[in-house]
C-alpha positions as CSV (number, residue, x, y, z in Angstrom):
1,M,41.4,121.5,37.1
2,N,38.5,119.5,38.7
3,P,37.8,120.9,41.7
4,A,37.2,117.6,43.1
5,S,40.7,117.0,42.4
6,I,42.5,119.5,43.8
7,V,40.6,118.7,47.1
8,F,41.4,115.2,46.9
9,G,45.2,116.1,46.6
10,V,45.6,118.7,48.9
11,G,43.8,115.7,51.4
12,L,46.2,113.0,50.3
13,A,49.1,115.7,51.0
14,A,48.0,116.1,54.7
15,S,47.2,112.5,55.6
16,M,50.9,111.7,54.2
17,L,52.1,114.3,56.2
18,W,50.4,113.6,59.4
19,L,51.2,110.0,59.2
20,G,54.9,110.3,58.5
21,C,54.9,112.5,61.8
22,G,53.7,109.5,63.3
23,G,49.6,109.5,63.5
24,V,47.6,107.3,65.4
25,A,48.0,103.4,65.8
26,E,46.4,101.9,62.9
27,S,44.3,98.6,62.7
28,D,45.0,95.8,64.0
29,S,45.5,94.1,60.5
30,N,48.3,96.2,59.7
31,P,50.0,98.1,62.6
32,A,52.9,100.4,61.5
33,P,56.0,100.0,63.7
34,G,56.7,102.8,65.7
35,T,60.3,105.0,65.7
36,G,62.9,102.8,68.3
37,G,63.5,104.3,71.2
38,S,67.0,106.4,71.7
39,A,70.2,104.1,73.1
40,G,70.4,104.5,76.9
41,S,73.1,106.7,78.2
42,A,76.5,105.0,79.8
43,A,77.2,105.0,83.4
44,G,80.6,103.2,83.9
45,A,82.4,105.2,86.9
46,G,81.7,105.9,89.9
47,G,79.3,102.5,90.1
48,G,80.6,100.0,88.2
49,N,77.4,99.9,85.9
50,V,77.6,98.3,82.7
51,S,74.2,98.8,81.1
52,G,72.4,102.1,80.5
53,A,69.1,102.9,80.9
54,G,66.0,101.9,78.6
55,G,65.3,103.8,75.7
56,Q,62.1,105.4,75.6
57,A,59.5,104.1,73.5
58,G,58.5,105.3,70.2
59,T,55.9,108.3,69.8
60,G,53.3,107.0,67.5
61,G,53.2,103.3,65.4
62,Q,52.0,100.6,67.4
63,P,50.2,101.2,70.4
64,S,53.3,99.4,72.5
65,G,55.5,102.2,71.7
66,G,58.8,101.5,70.0
67,S,61.3,99.2,71.2
68,A,63.5,100.5,74.3
69,G,67.0,101.6,73.2
70,A,70.1,99.3,73.5
71,G,72.3,99.4,76.8
72,G,75.3,101.8,77.3
73,S,78.3,100.5,76.8
74,A,80.6,101.1,80.3
75,A,82.8,104.1,80.2
76,A,86.1,103.1,80.2
77,G,87.8,103.0,83.3
78,G,84.5,102.2,85.3
79,D,85.0,100.4,88.4
80,A,83.4,97.5,89.3
81,G,82.0,97.6,92.4
82,V,83.4,97.6,96.0
83,A,83.8,94.5,95.7
84,D,85.9,93.8,92.5
85,A,87.2,97.2,93.6
86,S,89.4,95.6,96.8
87,Y,90.3,92.8,94.7
88,D,92.2,94.9,92.3
89,V,93.9,96.9,95.2
90,I,94.9,93.4,96.4
91,E,95.7,92.2,93.4
92,S,98.0,95.1,92.0
93,G,99.5,96.1,94.9
94,P,102.6,94.1,96.8
95,A,100.8,91.0,97.2
96,D,104.1,89.4,98.7
97,A,103.9,92.1,101.1
98,P,101.8,90.2,103.9
99,T,104.1,87.2,103.8
100,D,107.1,88.8,104.0
101,V,105.8,90.7,107.4
102,D,105.0,87.4,108.9
103,Q,108.9,86.2,107.6
104,I,110.1,88.5,109.3
105,T,108.1,88.9,112.6
106,A,108.7,85.1,112.6
107,F,112.6,85.4,111.8
108,V,112.9,88.1,114.9
109,Y,110.9,85.6,117.7
110,Q,113.5,82.9,116.7
111,M,116.8,85.5,117.0
112,N,115.4,86.9,120.1
113,G,117.3,85.4,123.0
114,I,120.9,83.9,123.8
115,W,123.1,82.9,121.5
116,L,126.5,81.8,121.2
117,V,128.6,83.1,117.7
118,G,131.7,81.9,116.2
119,W,133.8,78.6,115.6
120,G,135.4,75.6,117.2
121,G,138.4,73.8,116.5
122,G,142.1,73.1,118.1
123,M,141.1,77.0,119.7
124,N,137.7,78.2,120.0
125,H,136.7,81.3,119.1
126,Y,133.0,82.0,120.4
127,S,131.4,85.1,122.0
128,W,128.0,85.8,123.3
129,V,125.3,87.8,122.9
130,R,121.5,88.5,123.9
131,I,119.1,89.8,121.4
132,T,116.1,91.7,122.9
133,S,113.0,93.5,120.9
134,D,112.4,97.0,121.9
135,Q,108.7,95.7,121.9
136,P,107.7,92.0,121.8
137,G,107.8,91.2,117.6
138,S,109.6,94.3,116.5
139,W,112.3,94.4,114.3
140,G,114.8,96.1,116.5
141,G,116.4,96.5,120.0
142,K,119.5,95.5,122.4
143,A,121.9,93.1,122.2
144,D,124.2,92.3,124.9
145,F,127.5,91.0,124.1
146,L,129.9,89.3,126.5
147,A,133.3,88.7,125.0
148,G,133.4,84.6,126.2
149,D,136.9,85.0,128.1
150,D,135.8,82.6,130.3
151,L,134.7,79.3,127.9
152,V,137.4,76.5,127.6
153,A,139.9,76.9,125.6
154,N,138.3,80.6,123.8
155,A,139.7,83.7,122.2
156,P,136.7,85.6,121.2
157,Y,135.1,86.1,118.4
158,W,133.4,89.3,119.6
159,P,136.8,90.6,121.6
160,C,134.3,92.9,123.8
161,S,131.5,93.3,126.3
162,G,128.4,95.7,127.2
163,Q,125.3,96.7,125.6
164,G,124.8,97.5,121.6
165,T,121.4,97.4,119.2
166,W,120.6,95.7,116.7
167,N,118.1,95.4,113.7
168,I,117.1,93.6,110.2
169,P,118.5,94.9,106.6
170,A,116.7,94.3,103.9
171,K,118.3,91.2,103.2
172,P,116.2,88.2,104.5
173,Y,117.5,86.0,107.8
174,S,120.0,88.7,108.4
175,I,120.4,90.8,111.4
176,I,123.2,93.7,111.4
177,F,124.6,94.8,115.1
178,M,126.0,98.0,116.3
179,F,128.8,97.0,118.5
180,P,129.2,98.7,121.8
181,S,132.3,101.5,122.2
182,S,134.8,99.6,123.9
183,C,134.4,97.4,120.9
184,P,137.4,97.6,118.2
185,S,137.0,98.8,115.2
186,G,136.9,96.1,112.2
187,L,133.9,93.8,113.4
188,E,131.5,92.6,111.1
189,F,128.3,94.1,111.3
190,E,125.7,92.3,109.4
191,Y,125.0,88.7,109.7
192,T,122.9,86.0,107.9
193,F,121.4,83.1,109.9
194,D,120.5,80.1,107.6
195,P,119.6,78.1,107.8
196,F,118.4,76.7,111.3
197,T,118.7,73.5,112.4
198,T,118.5,71.0,115.1
199,P,121.1,71.2,117.5
200,S,123.1,67.4,117.3
201,G,123.7,68.0,121.5
202,Y,126.9,69.9,121.4
203,P,127.6,73.0,123.2
204,K,125.4,71.4,125.5
205,G,122.3,72.7,126.7
206,A,121.5,74.3,122.8
207,I,117.7,74.6,121.7
208,L,118.9,75.7,117.9
209,A,121.6,76.2,115.8
210,A,122.2,78.1,112.9
211,T,124.8,78.7,110.2
212,V,125.9,82.1,110.2
213,T,127.4,84.2,106.8
214,P,128.7,87.4,107.5
215,L,127.9,90.1,104.7
216,S,131.4,90.1,103.3
217,G,131.0,86.9,102.4
218,G,133.9,85.4,104.6
219,S,133.8,81.8,105.4
220,P,130.3,80.3,107.9
221,I,130.3,80.2,110.8
222,E,128.6,78.5,113.4
223,G,125.5,79.8,116.0
224,Y,123.5,78.1,118.8
225,K,120.6,79.4,120.8
226,F,120.5,78.7,124.8
227,P,117.2,79.2,127.4
228,D,118.0,82.4,128.8
229,S,118.4,81.0,132.4
230,Q,122.1,80.1,130.3
231,C,123.0,83.5,131.6
232,A,122.7,85.9,134.3
233,A,120.2,88.6,133.9
234,D,123.1,91.4,133.6
235,M,124.8,89.3,130.9
236,S,127.8,89.7,133.1
237,S,128.4,85.8,132.8
238,C,126.9,82.3,131.0
239,V,127.5,78.6,132.3
240,D,130.2,77.1,129.9
241,P,128.5,75.0,127.4
242,L,131.4,73.7,125.8
243,K,133.4,71.8,128.7
């Protein structure tokens, strides 16, 4: 074989191997493309980043290097950042809770005070109760009862007097009374005060009226709220509004 041909063949093979590994940049008239950069890594959880780092430039090829790698996709379950995380908590939580709390607190403020509860007719059946929260707006406290024996033509609705307690149950617009030990057994404990209405002028001096329904589902009765001055501070007596 011609020695010149051997030398030429070895040189050609070496050149091809060199170009395959990247080599130097070609002339401006015919640049060879470099290999693409590697894809960016995904970074979803913990910081909410949704794009990966750019890929590294390819080795060899065009002077500017390879094109940047595609951004990594967000990892499954990655948070979208602090602001979005707080929004997610609000959306996934009990959205009505704040409204329910405000509603119950407003109901408690309406109930605090002196009430005449029962019904009228040929014979009246009313009794007094003063509802007081342990702290302003709290959902429980003292309930001071006065039978109402001295009301005109009255057979008391709650035939006992003394101090008990009250609290708010799960049922909306409702209240539970724990009566004094002097009260007879068999009294209804839970009552719903709904709706509230404007008094019609009777009983005299009432500032708020309500339909009162016992939990047992018995016939609705009446509830009338009065100013604190309607009864003595110790709830030993109240001015009769039925006369």
